[in-house]
Structure formats: structure tokens, C-alpha cells
C-alpha distance (Angstrom), angle and dihedral (degrees) to the residues before:
residue distance angle dihedral
M1 . . .
R2 3.79 . .
R3 3.77 128.6 .
T4 3.78 138.7 171.0
T5 3.78 122.4 -134.2
D6 3.80 141.0 150.8
G7 3.79 117.3 -106.0
L8 3.80 144.2 172.4
I9 3.80 118.3 -138.1
I10 3.82 106.6 -127.3
R11 3.83 99.9 168.0
E12 3.77 136.8 18.5
Q13 3.78 135.1 -170.3
A14 3.79 131.5 -178.5
V15 3.80 115.9 -117.7
G16 3.77 113.6 -165.4
E17 3.79 118.8 -43.3
R18 3.80 99.7 -50.2
D19 3.78 112.6 23.5
R20 3.79 138.4 72.1
L21 3.80 133.6 -151.0
V22 3.80 110.6 -148.8
T23 3.77 135.5 -174.3
V24 3.79 111.3 -141.6
L25 3.78 133.0 -166.7
T26 3.81 101.6 -146.2
R27 3.76 131.2 -172.3
D28 3.80 95.9 -129.8
M29 3.80 105.1 28.4
G30 3.79 104.7 31.1
V31 3.79 116.2 -141.2
I32 3.80 114.1 -2.2
R33 3.80 136.8 162.1
A34 3.79 118.7 -130.6
F35 3.79 140.1 174.1
V36 3.81 121.0 -121.3
R37 3.77 112.5 -160.4
G38 3.79 116.8 -144.6
A39 3.80 92.7 3.7
K40 3.82 93.3 135.8
N41 3.80 91.4 61.3
I42 3.82 103.4 102.4
K43 3.82 90.0 -150.3
S44 3.78 91.4 58.5
R45 3.80 119.3 96.6
M46 3.79 86.4 -140.3
A47 3.81 90.0 66.4
S48 3.80 93.0 70.2
S49 3.79 100.1 29.1
T50 3.82 95.7 54.0
G51 3.80 99.7 41.6
L52 3.79 126.6 113.6
L53 3.83 113.6 -65.2
C54 3.81 92.9 13.9
Y55 3.79 116.0 137.0
S56 3.79 107.8 -158.0
R57 3.78 145.2 163.4
L58 3.81 102.3 -109.5
S59 3.76 132.2 -157.5
I60 3.81 104.4 -154.8
Y61 3.79 129.7 -169.3
E62 3.79 112.7 -152.2
G63 3.79 109.7 -149.4
K64 3.77 127.1 -175.1
D65 3.79 94.2 -86.8
K66 3.81 107.0 3.4
Y67 3.80 145.7 38.6
I68 3.80 123.4 -124.2
I69 3.80 123.4 -165.0
E70 3.79 104.7 -140.8
D71 3.80 98.1 177.4
A72 3.80 137.4 7.7
V73 3.78 130.3 -171.2
P74 3.83 114.6 -167.5
I75 3.80 117.6 -123.5
E76 3.82 99.5 172.4
V77 3.81 130.2 -1.8
F78 3.84 100.1 178.5
F79 3.80 96.8 -131.6
Q80 3.82 91.7 172.1
L81 3.79 91.7 65.2
R82 3.79 91.2 60.7
E83 3.81 90.9 60.9
D84 3.82 95.3 64.9
I85 3.81 121.6 51.5
V86 3.81 94.2 -155.2
R87 3.80 94.3 51.5
L88 3.80 91.5 42.3
S89 3.80 91.6 51.7
L90 3.81 90.3 51.4
A91 3.80 90.8 48.5
Q92 3.80 89.9 54.1
Y93 3.81 89.1 48.7
F94 3.81 89.5 54.1
L95 3.80 89.4 53.5
E96 3.79 91.1 51.0
L97 3.80 89.5 51.9
D98 3.80 89.9 52.3
Y99 3.78 90.3 51.3
E100 3.80 90.6 54.6
L101 3.80 102.3 36.3
A102 3.81 111.8 24.4
P103 3.83 118.3 96.3
K104 3.80 116.9 -88.4
E105 3.81 116.3 -128.9
E106 3.81 95.3 -16.9
R107 3.78 133.1 92.5
A108 3.82 112.5 -62.7
E109 3.79 105.2 171.5
D110 3.82 94.0 137.5
C111 3.81 93.5 51.6
L112 3.79 93.1 46.4
R113 3.81 93.0 48.7
L114 3.81 91.0 47.9
T115 3.79 92.8 50.8
L116 3.79 95.2 45.5
N117 3.79 92.3 48.1
S118 3.82 91.0 46.9
L119 3.81 91.0 51.3
H120 3.80 91.5 46.9
V121 3.82 93.5 50.3
L122 3.80 90.1 44.6
A123 3.80 92.4 49.7
H124 3.80 95.5 48.9
G125 3.80 98.3 41.3
K126 3.80 95.7 -123.1
L127 3.80 91.5 142.0
E128 3.79 133.1 19.5
P129 3.84 111.0 -86.7
E130 3.80 91.1 -122.2
A131 3.81 90.1 57.4
V132 3.82 93.2 46.4
K133 3.80 88.2 52.2
A134 3.81 91.2 54.3
V135 3.81 91.0 49.2
M136 3.79 92.2 51.7
E137 3.80 93.6 46.5
L138 3.80 99.2 45.8
R139 3.78 98.0 39.6
L140 3.81 95.0 44.8
L141 3.80 90.1 48.8
S142 3.80 88.5 51.0
Y143 3.81 91.5 52.1
A144 3.81 89.4 48.6
G145 3.81 92.8 55.2
Y146 3.80 99.9 -94.4
M147 3.81 100.3 105.7
P148 3.82 109.9 160.1
S149 3.80 120.2 -129.9
V150 3.80 102.0 -116.9
V151 3.81 104.0 146.1
A152 3.82 96.9 96.6
C153 3.80 145.9 -18.5
R154 3.77 110.9 -59.5
R155 3.82 93.1 -136.8
C156 3.81 106.9 39.7
G157 3.80 105.6 10.8
E158 3.82 94.7 -119.1
Y159 3.82 108.7 163.0
L160 3.81 99.9 -150.3
T161 3.80 140.3 -4.8
D162 3.80 129.5 174.7
R163 3.77 89.4 -91.1
M164 3.78 131.2 12.4
Y165 3.79 136.2 -175.3
F166 3.80 126.5 -124.1
L167 3.80 121.7 -159.7
P168 3.84 110.3 -149.5
L169 3.79 91.8 -165.6
D170 3.81 93.2 71.3
G171 3.81 105.7 3.0
Q172 3.81 96.6 -112.9
L173 3.80 128.4 146.7
F174 3.81 127.5 -140.7
C175 3.80 129.0 -169.1
M176 3.81 124.7 -129.2
R177 3.81 93.1 -104.4
C178 3.81 97.1 54.6
P179 3.81 127.1 72.5
H180 3.79 111.9 -102.3
P181 3.84 131.2 -160.8
E182 3.78 124.9 -105.8
G183 3.78 115.3 -90.2
C184 3.81 96.6 45.6
V185 3.80 123.2 142.6
K186 3.82 114.2 -131.7
L187 3.79 112.8 -126.5
S188 3.78 131.7 -169.6
A189 3.79 119.4 -136.2
G190 3.81 89.3 -100.5
A191 3.80 92.9 54.9
V192 3.81 91.5 48.1
Q193 3.80 92.2 50.8
A194 3.82 90.7 48.7
M195 3.80 91.2 50.5
R196 3.80 90.8 50.7
H197 3.78 90.7 49.3
I198 3.81 92.1 51.5
V199 3.79 94.7 48.0
L200 3.80 100.3 39.1
S201 3.81 110.7 26.0
D202 3.78 127.7 104.2
P203 3.84 111.7 -89.9
G204 3.78 90.9 -116.8
R205 3.82 91.4 60.8
L206 3.78 97.8 38.2
F207 3.81 97.1 114.4
S208 3.81 95.7 36.4
F209 3.78 101.9 103.8
R210 3.78 138.9 100.4
I211 3.77 125.5 -140.4
S212 3.80 135.2 176.3
E213 3.79 120.6 -115.1
S214 3.80 93.8 -108.7
A215 3.81 93.2 47.6
R216 3.80 89.7 47.2
R217 3.80 90.5 56.7
E218 3.81 90.5 50.6
L219 3.80 91.4 48.1
A220 3.81 91.6 48.8
Q221 3.80 92.1 50.8
A222 3.81 93.1 48.0
S223 3.81 95.7 46.1
E224 3.80 94.7 47.5
Q225 3.80 94.3 46.3
Y226 3.79 90.0 47.9
L227 3.81 91.7 51.8
L228 3.80 93.2 48.4
A229 3.80 91.8 47.1
Q230 3.79 94.0 49.4
T231 3.80 99.1 42.7
R232 3.83 94.2 37.6
R233 3.77 96.3 -146.8
R234 3.77 142.9 90.9
Y235 3.80 124.6 -113.2
R236 3.78 120.6 -137.4
T237 3.81 92.2 -151.9
L238 3.81 91.7 50.3
D239 3.79 91.0 52.1
F240 3.82 89.4 51.5
Y241 3.82 91.5 49.1
H242 3.79 90.4 54.0
S243 3.80 91.5 46.4
I244 3.82 91.3 61.1
T245 3.81 97.7 40.2
I246 3.80 99.7 51.3
């Protein structure tokens, strides 16, 4: 059986001297692994259209126990990201998140759209990288079933106070007047509003928000700690990102 779908290459691995095994986040089939024959030949169009960070229109043959990419036409290759080590490291982190959290072999249109939009915003500098990172983390977690509860204080239902407290362990929010557990991240009103926007807004408005530098730092700390607490693992690409931004 053959089908055509759009997909973003999120992992690649050499197979022998000529071929490549890639992991692809596709619109219709979620995350799949597929062989690309002759992809290591630099004269082959498949070499550039099935490399890491390439978003391509793929013609895929579905065999009994494996997928084979028979043709690939590049749609976007995100050249701008390769010119900045910080943005490139974040892009690779986004791909690692997709590998862990996006649906496997089932429709993943929301995850693909989120990742492509995050890469586009990151590449063109329309939002600070730290803010794009928080959007990718919180929204992808929400799609994966880990949506935090950020509408109001868990104890009293207060919508907003000058500062609030977010607990990464279970994604709950507490106002400044209620007792809060140990391990909470303190958030200003601006950081809370940004977090709500990221989690609850329409996809078309996801990156349409403004945030101060101090609130952005709070948001970044809360989103990253929440992701690490919910997925219970470390990310090699995240560690590298932090190593070059210290």
C-alpha cells in the first residue's frame, strides 16, 4: 500500500553505506520510522529532503512490517535555524519532545502544526526563543494529555492575584492568599496570563502574546519544570541547550 502525506524528519540514522532510517512526525500517521534508500548519496534529492528538520511531502510504501519512503519533495528546510546555535539547539529539543510525546502511528495534525509553527517563529525571530520554548512545552504536553490546571487557584477559585504559585508536580495553581505546597514556582500576573494563553488559546493565536523579560523567565522555569516532572526523564538536547546559554 502506498500513501502520500506531509512529514517532518525528527530523527535520522545511517543504515549501511547508502541508506537512512528516519523517524518522521506525519500529519496522518503520527510518528513512524521509515527507510530511505540511497539517501546518503549527496547527488540524490532524497539526501536533502529526508534530513533532520526537513518538512517534506512524502510518498510512503507500507510493507508488511516496515515503511519505505520512495519519494520526498521538500516543503521547508528551516535554513535560518542552522545559522544560530541557540535556535538550532532549541529546534533539536523540539524534535526530541515530539519523539517522546507525539502520537505513534495515529493522526497527529495538532502536534505537527505546533512544531512547524514553533520552528517558523523560532527561525524568524518573531518571539524570544525562551518564550517559544515554553509554548512548545506547554502546548505539546496539553495535546499529550498533561494539560495543567491554570484557570484559577486550586483552593479558593481566585482567578488572578498579583503573584501566584504553580506546582510542577501536578500542574496546579495557587493564589497569594492561600497556602501552597513546597516546590511551587512563583509567577507574576503576566506569567500566569501567558501560561493561560498558551494552554487555552486557539491554535491560530498561539504565538500572539507579549510578555516582559522577568515574566518570561518565570514562565520558562515553570514550563520546563512541569515538563520534566510529568515526563520523568531528562532530555539530552535540553541539557545541551542549557550548556550553551549559561
